[in-house]
C-alpha positions in Angstrom: 0.0 0.0 0.0 1.1 3.6 -0.4 2.3 5.1 2.9 1.9 8.7 3.9 5.2 10.7 4.0 5.1 10.6 7.8 4.7 6.8 7.9 7.3 6.3 5.2 9.8 8.4 7.2 9.0 6.4 10.3 9.5 3.1 8.4 12.8 4.3 7.0 14.0 5.3 10.5 13.0 1.9 11.9 14.8 0.1 9.2 17.9 2.2 9.7 17.8 1.5 13.4 17.5 -2.2 12.8 20.4 -2.2 10.4 22.5 -0.3 12.9 21.8 -2.9 15.6 22.9 -5.7 13.2 26.1 -3.8 12.5 26.7 -3.3 16.2 26.1 -7.1 16.8 28.7 -7.9 14.1 31.3 -5.7 15.8 30.6 -7.3 19.1 31.5 -10.7 17.7 35.1 -9.7 18.1 34.8 -9.2 21.9 36.8 -11.8 23.9 35.9 -13.1 27.3 32.8 -14.6 29.0 30.5 -11.6 28.7 26.8 -12.0 29.2 25.2 -9.9 26.4 21.5 -9.2 26.2 20.0 -7.3 23.3 16.7 -5.5 22.6 15.4 -5.5 26.2 12.1 -3.8 26.9 11.8 -3.4 30.7 9.7 -1.6 33.3 10.8 0.3 36.4 8.7 2.6 38.5 5.7 2.0 36.2 7.8 3.3 33.3 8.9 1.4 30.2 12.4 1.7 28.9 14.3 0.0 26.2 18.0 -1.1 26.1 19.7 -1.9 22.7 22.5 -3.9 24.3 23.5 -4.7 27.8 26.8 -6.4 28.7 27.0 -7.9 32.2 30.2 -8.6 34.2 30.8 -8.8 37.9 32.8 -5.5 37.8 30.7 -3.3 35.5 27.4 -3.4 33.6 27.7 -1.7 30.2 24.6 -0.2 28.6 24.7 0.8 24.9 22.2 3.0 23.0 22.9 2.2 19.3 22.4 5.0 16.7 22.7 4.6 12.9 22.6 8.3 12.1 24.3 9.4 8.9 25.3 12.9 7.8 26.4 15.9 9.7 25.0 17.0 13.1 25.9 19.6 15.7 25.3 20.5 19.3 24.3 23.8 20.8 24.0 23.7 24.6 22.1 20.5 25.3 20.2 20.5 22.0 21.1 18.5 19.0 20.5 19.5 15.4 20.9 18.0 11.9 23.0 20.0 9.4 19.7 21.5 8.0 19.0 23.0 11.4 16.2 20.6 12.4 16.3 19.8 16.1 16.4 16.1 17.0 16.0 14.2 20.2 19.0 14.4 22.4 20.3 10.8 22.6 22.3 11.6 25.8 19.0 12.5 27.6 17.5 9.2 26.4 20.6 7.3 27.6 20.5 9.0 31.1 16.8 8.2 31.4 17.3 4.5 30.7 20.3 4.3 32.9 18.4 5.7 35.9 15.5 3.3 35.4 17.9 0.4 34.9 19.8 1.3 38.1 16.5 1.3 40.1 15.5 -2.0 38.6 18.9 -3.6 39.5 18.4 -2.3 43.1 15.1 -4.1 43.2 17.1 -7.2 42.3 19.6 -6.5 45.0 22.4 -5.7 42.5 24.7 -2.7 43.1 27.2 -3.2 40.3 28.2 0.1 38.7 26.7 1.0 35.3 28.6 2.6 32.4 26.4 3.8 29.6 27.4 4.9 26.1 25.7 6.2 22.9 27.3 4.2 20.1 27.2 5.7 16.6 27.8 2.9 14.1 27.5 4.6 10.7 30.9 5.7 9.3 29.1 8.5 7.4 28.2 10.2 10.7 29.9 13.3 12.0 29.1 15.4 15.1 30.4 19.0 15.3 31.0 20.9 18.6 30.8 17.7 20.7 32.3 18.1 24.2 35.0 15.4 24.9 33.3 14.3 28.1 30.1 13.0 26.5 29.5 9.3 26.9 29.8 8.7 23.1 31.6 6.1 21.1 32.2 7.1 17.5 32.7 4.4 14.7 36.5 5.1 14.6 36.7 4.5 18.4 34.8 1.3 18.8 37.7 -1.0 17.9 39.9 0.5 20.5 37.1 0.4 23.0 36.6 -3.4 22.4 40.4 -4.0 22.6 40.5 -2.3 26.0 37.7 -4.4 27.4 39.2 -7.6 25.9 42.4 -6.9 27.8 40.7 -7.7 31.1 37.9 -10.2 30.2 35.4 -11.0 33.0 34.9 -14.3 34.8 31.2 -14.9 34.9 29.8 -15.8 38.3 26.6 -17.7 39.0 25.0 -14.6 40.5 25.3 -12.7 37.3 23.9 -15.6 35.2 20.9 -15.4 37.5 20.8 -11.6 37.0 20.7 -12.1 33.2 18.0 -14.7 33.6 15.9 -12.2 35.8 16.3 -9.5 33.1 15.2 -11.8 30.4 12.2 -12.9 32.5 11.4 -9.2 33.1 11.5 -8.5 29.3 8.2 -7.1 28.0 7.2 -8.8 24.8 4.9 -6.1 23.6 4.9 -2.5 24.6 1.7 -0.9 25.8 2.6 2.1 23.6 3.1 0.0 20.5 1.6 1.7 17.5 -0.6 -0.5 15.2 -0.9 0.7 11.6 -4.4 0.3 10.2 -4.7 -1.7 7.0 -7.2 -4.0 5.4 -6.8 -7.1 3.3 -8.9 -5.6 0.6 -6.7 -2.5 0.3 -3.3 -4.2 0.0 -1.7 -5.0 -3.3 -1.7 -8.8 -3.9 1.0 -10.9 -5.6 4.3 -12.7 -5.1 7.3 -10.3 -4.6 10.9 -10.8 -5.4 13.1 -11.9 -2.6 16.0 -9.7 -3.7 14.4 -6.4 -4.8 10.8 -6.8 -3.5 9.3 -6.0 -7.0 5.9 -7.3 -7.9 7.1 -7.8 -11.5 7.1 -11.6 -11.5 6.9 -14.0 -14.4 6.0 -17.7 -13.9 7.9 -20.2 -16.0 6.8 -23.8 -15.3 7.8 -24.2 -11.6 9.9 -21.1 -11.1 9.1 -17.4 -10.4 11.4 -15.0 -12.2 11.7 -11.3 -11.4 11.4 -9.1 -14.5 13.2 -6.3 -12.6 16.4 -8.0 -11.4 16.3 -11.6 -12.8 16.1 -13.3 -9.4 14.6 -16.8 -9.6 12.7 -18.7 -6.9 11.0 -22.0 -7.0 7.2 -22.0 -6.6 6.9 -24.0 -3.4 9.2 -21.8 -1.2 7.7 -18.7 -2.7 4.2 -19.8 -1.8 5.2 -20.8 1.7 6.9 -17.4 2.1 3.7 -15.7 1.2 1.7 -17.8 3.6 4.1 -16.6 6.3 3.5 -13.0 5.2 -0.3 -13.5 5.2 -0.1 -15.0 8.8 2.0 -12.1 10.0 -0.2 -9.4 8.6 -3.5 -11.1 9.3 -3.1 -13.4 12.4 -6.9 -13.6 13.0 -7.7 -14.8 9.5 -7.7 -18.5 8.7 -5.2 -19.9 6.2 -7.3 -21.2 3.4 -6.6 -22.2 -0.2 -8.8 -19.4 -1.5 -7.2 -16.7 0.7 -3.6 -17.7 -0.2 -4.6 -18.0 -3.9 -5.9 -14.4 -3.7 -2.9 -13.2 -1.7 -0.6 -14.5 -4.4 -2.8 -12.8 -7.0 -3.7 -16.1 -8.7 -0.2 -16.7 -10.0 -0.7 -20.5 -9.3 -3.9 -22.6 -9.4 -5.8 -23.3 -6.3 -5.0 -27.0 -6.8 -1.2 -26.3 -6.6 -1.6 -24.0 -3.5 -3.8 -26.6 -1.8 -1.2 -29.3 -2.5 1.6 -27.1 -1.0 -0.5 -26.3 2.1 -1.4 -30.0 2.6 2.3 -30.9 2.5 3.4 -28.3 5.0 0.4 -27.5 7.2 -2.3 -29.4 9.1 -5.8 -29.4 7.6 -8.6 -28.6 10.1 -12.3 -29.2 9.4 -14.3 -30.4 6.4 -13.7 -29.3 2.8 -16.3 -26.5 2.8 -15.1 -24.8 6.0 -11.6 -26.2 6.1 -8.5 -24.2 7.0 -4.8 -24.9 7.7 -2.7 -24.4 10.8 1.1 -24.5 11.2 2.5 -27.9 12.0 3.7 -28.2 15.6 7.5 -28.3 16.0 
């Protein structure tokens, strides 16, 4: 469907944030030692939700990282942050301080008094920040390797108590925020069809048992393509039954109902009689 400019910008920011976290995780693979690392925690303290991108636990120090994938030029005036165009953005240091305060209170509830060190980590090499005071808790892309080497020089020895702390934090993780925004969409309003796995184009040709993208030439066999679209359908419409007709329509009729039913029978469990039958995912 066509998104509004506001929603499209929000989607772009979410995708960039996710890409930044993946890059950060890749960097962390080089970290030596028995660190306990927890990612994407959504916690609550003092009736307030807060999110942590990455938390590294050791007996000596708990490190909290706020990962940012900003690109382009930014500058600071006082405690305010601006893009090069002059548009004010949220101050990530304030966000970091807020989550650190709430995390410290939560740890106190767990009986843990380990010091916390928090950093905003900028992962995009195309990012530059002008007029940044040297005392800000910031790690720039060119500094992260040195930061990792410094931590690796004195790797922690994990104790049982800190394994239990990690388990408590995982147990306290909130699966879905009460402030989660749900975008409104209807099955009838969405464009139907199989998309390319490489470029997401709807320009798909069917040749015997293979879908071929007219845009980039990517090829995908029919069966995995149909199953991928069933997963899409289930994600977008969790309350709708998986039926042969629904998947046939969702794929824009690119394969016959007979083929789709055969694929569903091979990979899903059929429930009910033929007229009102539907499929459910096979238990693992």
